[in-house]
Each structure stands twice: as C-alpha cells, then as structure tokens.
Legacy VTK file of the C-alpha trace (Angstrom):
# vtk DataFile Version 3.0
C-alpha trace
ASCII
DATASET POLYDATA
POINTS 187 float
-66.728 -54.119 20.252
-70.405 -54.641 20.723
-71.686 -58.048 21.570
-73.510 -60.179 20.675
-72.773 -60.442 17.016
-75.290 -62.263 14.765
-73.736 -64.256 11.883
-76.045 -66.353 9.874
-77.669 -68.687 12.400
-75.129 -68.166 14.865
-74.640 -65.874 17.874
-71.122 -64.819 18.763
-70.313 -63.576 22.200
-67.789 -63.458 25.061
-67.352 -66.489 27.060
-69.076 -66.392 30.448
-69.122 -68.626 33.455
-72.477 -70.257 32.560
-70.858 -71.703 29.455
-68.724 -74.469 31.146
-71.082 -77.376 30.496
-71.878 -76.368 26.956
-67.975 -76.158 26.302
-67.462 -79.437 27.802
-70.074 -81.059 25.524
-68.436 -79.172 22.526
-64.848 -80.155 23.422
-65.832 -83.756 24.215
-67.379 -84.131 20.521
-64.131 -82.789 19.045
-61.986 -85.211 21.157
-64.496 -88.137 20.103
-63.845 -87.225 16.338
-60.269 -86.878 17.088
-60.134 -83.402 15.756
-56.817 -81.460 15.581
-57.253 -79.554 18.701
-54.645 -79.031 21.532
-55.822 -81.356 24.021
-57.303 -84.898 23.820
-58.414 -85.508 27.447
-61.822 -84.963 28.576
-62.644 -82.863 31.527
-65.377 -82.848 34.137
-67.806 -79.923 34.192
-66.151 -78.661 37.523
-62.759 -78.579 35.742
-64.471 -76.505 32.864
-66.082 -74.322 35.329
-62.479 -73.612 36.805
-61.111 -73.131 33.343
-63.870 -70.719 32.237
-63.536 -68.862 35.368
-59.789 -68.409 34.877
-60.456 -67.199 31.156
-63.072 -64.770 32.445
-60.597 -63.377 34.908
-58.023 -63.093 32.171
-60.585 -61.235 30.179
-61.129 -58.824 33.045
-57.383 -58.266 33.587
-57.001 -57.576 29.700
-54.964 -60.634 29.166
-57.262 -62.653 27.060
-60.239 -62.506 24.818
-62.458 -65.568 24.556
-65.324 -65.892 22.000
-68.135 -68.573 21.895
-70.257 -69.353 18.941
-73.631 -70.539 19.682
-76.297 -72.371 17.497
-79.360 -71.949 19.688
-78.220 -72.960 23.187
-75.531 -75.290 21.543
-71.897 -74.368 21.674
-70.674 -74.786 18.157
-67.454 -72.816 18.132
-64.836 -71.246 20.344
-61.928 -68.992 19.968
-59.318 -67.429 22.258
-56.487 -65.166 22.184
-54.227 -65.333 25.457
-51.332 -62.986 25.862
-48.173 -64.799 26.701
-46.198 -63.773 29.622
-43.187 -61.744 30.603
-40.885 -60.977 27.620
-43.256 -62.178 25.067
-46.519 -60.349 26.438
-46.803 -58.504 22.987
-47.682 -61.993 21.540
-51.161 -63.518 21.762
-51.586 -67.261 21.139
-54.721 -68.000 19.123
-56.810 -71.013 19.111
-60.004 -71.580 16.951
-62.337 -74.694 17.052
-65.680 -75.183 15.011
-68.040 -78.200 15.571
-67.899 -80.628 12.633
-71.825 -80.178 12.068
-71.355 -76.425 11.000
-67.911 -76.587 9.383
-67.824 -75.008 5.857
-70.214 -72.365 6.592
-67.833 -69.566 7.051
-68.056 -69.804 10.987
-64.100 -70.316 11.589
-63.297 -67.236 9.311
-65.892 -65.271 11.231
-64.492 -66.379 14.675
-60.986 -65.295 13.505
-62.086 -61.842 12.121
-63.976 -60.991 15.243
-61.430 -62.325 17.790
-58.645 -60.702 16.061
-60.670 -57.367 15.858
-61.612 -57.631 19.534
-58.006 -58.580 20.609
-56.695 -55.364 19.042
-59.099 -53.315 21.027
-59.101 -55.084 24.282
-55.520 -56.282 24.655
-53.093 -53.477 25.185
-49.797 -54.161 24.064
-50.748 -56.743 21.478
-48.595 -56.678 18.703
-48.422 -60.182 17.166
-50.924 -63.028 17.047
-49.425 -66.742 16.711
-50.812 -69.994 16.174
-49.701 -73.482 15.677
-51.295 -75.752 13.392
-50.734 -79.376 12.371
-49.076 -79.148 8.974
-51.073 -81.668 7.212
-54.272 -79.690 8.094
-54.129 -77.892 4.800
-57.633 -76.433 4.893
-56.866 -74.825 8.184
-53.461 -73.459 6.961
-55.170 -72.209 3.742
-57.715 -70.051 6.041
-54.932 -68.695 8.089
-53.110 -67.629 5.206
-56.130 -66.010 3.773
-56.588 -64.061 7.021
-53.029 -62.830 6.708
-50.969 -65.233 8.850
-47.496 -66.087 7.661
-45.617 -69.341 8.439
-42.595 -68.670 10.202
-41.163 -72.055 11.441
-42.124 -75.796 11.039
-41.289 -77.944 14.061
-40.841 -81.729 13.152
-42.970 -84.318 15.196
-44.100 -81.763 17.707
-47.779 -83.033 17.868
-48.526 -86.571 18.991
-52.124 -87.011 17.843
-53.315 -90.272 19.242
-50.030 -91.833 18.536
-49.287 -90.377 15.181
-46.563 -87.566 15.055
-47.105 -84.449 13.020
-45.211 -81.377 12.163
-46.359 -78.140 13.533
-46.455 -75.131 11.533
-46.096 -71.828 13.630
-47.839 -68.959 11.913
-47.895 -65.318 12.882
-49.838 -62.202 12.047
-48.376 -58.934 13.096
-51.165 -56.379 13.931
-48.550 -53.708 15.028
-44.966 -53.481 13.480
-42.198 -54.900 15.639
-40.598 -52.267 17.936
-43.620 -49.875 17.940
-44.537 -48.844 21.517
-46.158 -51.379 23.800
-48.134 -50.824 27.027
-47.415 -54.089 28.495
-44.351 -53.028 30.650
-45.085 -54.459 33.962
-44.011 -57.971 33.114
LINES 1 188
187 0 1 2 3 4 5 6 7 8 9 10 11 12 13 14 15 16 17 18 19 20 21 22 23 24 25 26 27 28 29 30 31 32 33 34 35 36 37 38 39 40 41 42 43 44 45 46 47 48 49 50 51 52 53 54 55 56 57 58 59 60 61 62 63 64 65 66 67 68 69 70 71 72 73 74 75 76 77 78 79 80 81 82 83 84 85 86 87 88 89 90 91 92 93 94 95 96 97 98 99 100 101 102 103 104 105 106 107 108 109 110 111 112 113 114 115 116 117 118 119 120 121 122 123 124 125 126 127 128 129 130 131 132 133 134 135 136 137 138 139 140 141 142 143 144 145 146 147 148 149 150 151 152 153 154 155 156 157 158 159 160 161 162 163 164 165 166 167 168 169 170 171 172 173 174 175 176 177 178 179 180 181 182 183 184 185 186
C-alpha cells in the first residue's frame, strides 16, 4: 500500500514516532468528551512516545498496522490492527477513533477500509479481524456491519464507562476462511 493517502481534507499515513504529542492531544480530547474508547486515563507525552515507539516496532515486525489521519498538522483519526499472540495470532484486534469535529464525514469508514486492506498486505497469517463495541453505540455497530463485520458474542456489563456498565458486542470479519494456511507458525 502506498502512503500518504489523500481523503477529502485529510491525509492518512502510518503512525510514526513524531506523532506522540499529536496523539496525546487527540486522545485527551476523546477522554474529555467521554467517547467510547478503550482507555479513559490521560498519559504524559513521554508515555505516548513509548507507546508509539512500541507500535512502530510492532509494524516493523509485521505484528501491527497503525494509521493516523491528519487535518493539516492535527491528528483527527487513528486506527490500528494488532495481531494477538500465540494460538490466536491469526486474529487482529481493530480499533478506530475519530475526533468529534470531523465525524459524519466518512473518515471512520475510510480509516477502516485502508487499515483492513493494509493489514491484509502487511500482516502475514492474518485471517480474522475482531473488535469490541459498546452495544449501545448503534452508529458504530451499523458502520461495522456495513464493512462486513458480524456479531459473534455479547458480553454483559463488560465495559465500565465512567461508572456506567455496558454490554460489549464482539464482532468479526474473516478476511481468509478458517482453516486456510497461515504463515504465523512461530508462536
């Protein structure tokens, strides 16, 4: 896959070490709005530098793909697929986040399209992409279904979002049929 990708006013490209400060600002805004994202604690720039470095290393080892969406210099979107470990290394966990100021402009869908295509090229052995969504987040679930994801489980009260418990919808997209050959045989 060739980067950067221009989509409307946005540039999509792989995450790099210099993105740490912009990602911190982006994630802190999502936390402040109480968006349905996996973490709710704010981290320092140094912690984000370490986190981004780990992601870049995982990309170099063909264990992850991480995509940043920029509006000028501002990080407005982030998507990642990380391969799981050991006996589940054929499954990649997907996350997608979009800044509230640019939602409803197709950026979430475009991030998903690009990250899924890129993951299929860059992650040997990837067979299934899996995500978890708060069951009440109907707009996100509708997008995931449009992208071909299928609900496979619902886990009651799994997510504690600022003191409110929500069910988690587990969704999967098989990009290769189960049982087809996989090149992840070292774990």
